[in-house]
C-alpha positions, 0 to 999 in steps of 0.5 A: 036750297034754292038761291034768290035771284036778283038782277042789279042794275047800274054798276056804280057806288050804289050798284056794286055794294048791292050786287057784292052784299046781296052775294053775301047774303046767298043770293045768285046775283047778276049785275048789268052796267051799260058803261065803266064798272064803278060808275061816275064816283070812281070813272068821272067824279070822285076818285078823279077829281080827288087826284086831280085836287092832290096833284094841286095841293102837292104843287102848292105845297112845294112851291111855298116849301121855303116855310118850312126850311126846305129849298127847292127850285125850278118847281113845274108840274106836268099835266099830262103826268096828272092825267097818266096818274089820274087814269092808272087810278081809277084803272086799279080801282075799278079793277078791283071792285071787277075782282071782287064781283068775280070773288063772290062769283056775281055774273056782270054783264055789259050792256042796257036793261029794259023792262019786260014785266015787273020781275023780268028785264031784257039787255037790248045789245043781245036780247037775253032775258033774264028773271029775278025773284028782285030787281034793285035799280042803281043808275046813277045820274046825269049832270044837269045842264042849262037852257042859256041863249048862245050856250048851244054854240059855246059847247059848254062842259059839264064835269066830265069833260073837265075832268078829261081835258087833254090840254088846259085853257088859259081861262075858265068861266065855271056856272055853279059854285056848289062843291063841284065848281069850286073843288074843279075851279081850285083844280085849274086855278092852281095849274095856272088857269085863269078862273071865274066861277058865277054863283046865282045865289049870294054865296058859294056852296050855299047849302052848307052853314053859312058862315063857312061858304064865306070862309071858304070863298075869302079862301079862293078869292085869296088864291086868284079865283074871282068869285061872283055871287048873286049873279046869272048868265044871260047868254053866250057869245061865240067868236072863235076860240073865246066866249063872251059871257053876258052875265047880271050881277047886283052891281049891273050887267058884266061881260066876260071873255073866258076859254071855256064855259063849263057849268057845274050846277048838279045832277038829275037822275037818270033811268031812261031806257028801263022802261019803267012806265011799262011796269008803273013804277012810280016817279016824284018829282024826275026820281024814283020813289021810294020808301025808307026801305029802299022800295019802290011802288013796286013789290019785290024792285028796290031803288038806291043812289042818285036816281032816287035823288035825296041827298046825292053823294057816294057814301049815301048810295053805297049804303043805300044800296046796302040798305036795299040788298038786306031788305031785298034777302028778308032784312027790315032795314031802314036807312037813317039820315040823320048824320050824314056828311057832306065833304068838299076837297078844297084846299082848305078842305070843309066837311059838315054833318047834321044842321047849319046854324041858320036852319037850327035857328029856325028849327029851335030857339034854345041853340048854343053855338061854339067856334074854335079857331085853328090858329090856336091849334098847335098843329094846324099852325106848324103846318101852315094851315091855321085860316079855318075853324070848327064849329058846333052848334047844340041844344041849350037845353040837353047839349044834344049836337045838332051840327059840326062844320069844319073848315081847315086841314084833314076836315074830311077825315075829322068829320067822322068822329062827330057823324059817330058823335051824333048817330051815337046822341052824344052830347057836347059834354060827351064829346068835350070829355073824350081825350083827343091826341095832341098835338092834332088838328081834331083837338080843335073838336074837343076844344069847340066842345069844350067852348059849351061846356065851361070854357076851352083850354087854348083860347081864352 
């Protein structure tokens, strides 16, 4: 039987899972990637930043080891070795992806793809012409950049550069208090860099639950990170190696001097060079438009990941890539975004799924909210990480779980339980009656659910 030919453009976390799934379904697959296999996540995003944060966390734990009865002396961190470890882990993971592609007999082309027709593409570097039955676009995104007076001379850094600094600056001002800004800000702060985070809205991580965001802000401030909310950057003046940043704040104008200025204000879909206007591919609000099946307006062409905007997270891109591949090979999958986890890998960790409390109240007045403090969880207490909580928002009438928000140790692992519960439309009563292991931090999820079903065990 003739195999369907599938071209996947982009080898990041949206593209390579799509290519592998299409190959598993029997397609003849070609994957085109103009830079590094694994895309931003493996090379310049998720993985490198978590390597950095893990090193910073180990360093901090060792410095406070005496609390646990462990005596240490002359603790220091070697940033060059942190960089080397990051490179080694990235190399291992990207090599693993390349091996997976080879095992599925997926042809990998290093180059830039451009449309000639709706089912025909050219590799610009070699002028090779490729045809396909189906095409999946997964070209990702680029860091968004701000237009600020003086920014052209200030050589503002993006997250890409922050993850590849050869040496650490004495001080840095980070514009943007979203998850990228707070993660990299905490890492740099723990490395001894004087950090200021500036957020235009009235709190950091403004897309998350307000109560959780304020708790994270308090934790970062306690570590010595200077956080300015409700503030915007008016101009940047460069004087030798020092940048002077003028801010408009609720308290009036402020000027802060820093060795470096970085912008972590999100990312924008990237599709330049694809020549999509030639085939009439529809763009909406700067992103490729798709339906629930990841189909574009051109039959046989799909798009996934950051290039379609929406929830720009690696695990969402993976799910979209798999959905597109199944549909490209005759399936009829519709991706559900009902229970998408959102994780921030600071310390304490933050993990959320579903509606925030404010959003839930806007949608319905009939809600109930429980907050279980982690100081009442034995495992969190013995870990010396008891400043946190599990917060559950549920429907008052039927007990439907509307949102779960966790701040504390292992939050990014624990949230998977809440994701599954919401996907299966479990009630808080069903969650409360699920036996959790003791002693664990995850007991906090059970106890929070119990609070909405007659009362928790370990708080009055």
